[in-house]
N, C-alpha and C positions, 0 to 999 in steps of 0.2 A: 644781478644777482643771478644770473648763470655761471658768472665766473665763480663766485662762491660757492655755488651747488656742485661746479666740476670740484673744487678745491674740498667741498667736505667730502665727494664722494672718492677723491684719493685718500684722505685720510682714512678713509672708512676699509678701503684698499688694503690701507698699510695695517691697521689694527687684526685685520684678517690674518696677513702676513705674520704678525708679530704673534698671534696666537699660535698660527701652526708651526711657528718655531721654538712657541712653547716659553715666549720673553716673559721675564719677571713680572706676574700679576700686576703690580702696583705703575710700571711703566704703561703698561695697558689701561689701567684705569684712568690714567694722568691723561692718555689721549681721549679715552671715551669721555672725560669731562671737557677737552678740549670742544671734541663733535657737538655735544650737547649745547655748548654755548655758542658755536657756530651756527648752529639749528636756529635757536630760539633767538639770533640777530637775525637771521634772515625772516624768522615766523614775525619777528617787528617790524621790519621793512615791510613785509606782504600788508598786516593789519593795519598799519598806518596811510600806505596807498586805497586802500579795501577803503575804510574809514573816510576818506579825503574826496574819495569817486564814489563809489557803488552805493554805500550809506548815506551818504548826502542827496544825491540822485533820487536814491528811494522814498529816503522821508519827505522830498521836495514835493514828491509824486504821490504825497499821502499813504503810503504803505508804514505806516508807521510799527508793524510788525518785524522789520527789518532790525529794531531795538533788541527783540527776545532772542532772536538768530543771531546778532553780534555779543549779547551778552552770554551765551552758551558758547561761542567762538572763544570767548576770551575766557572761561571759566576750564576749558580744554586744552588753551595755550599756557596757561598755571598750573596744569598737574605737574 
């Protein structure tokens, strides 16, 4: 997960440099799309881990409100 985030951080720095160098807009937009895809991938991994651990534990503890919290989080991720 950390290596993915480090790679994304590098991509963002790269986009900043592209903008500073006045790179062709389509090239910058393609890099932004790649960054968004990478962030979505990290989000999916985190969501999966959260559901398999935190959510399951809270449901087993009788905290059913965790489902509402999870739905709000999923809706935010899908925007």
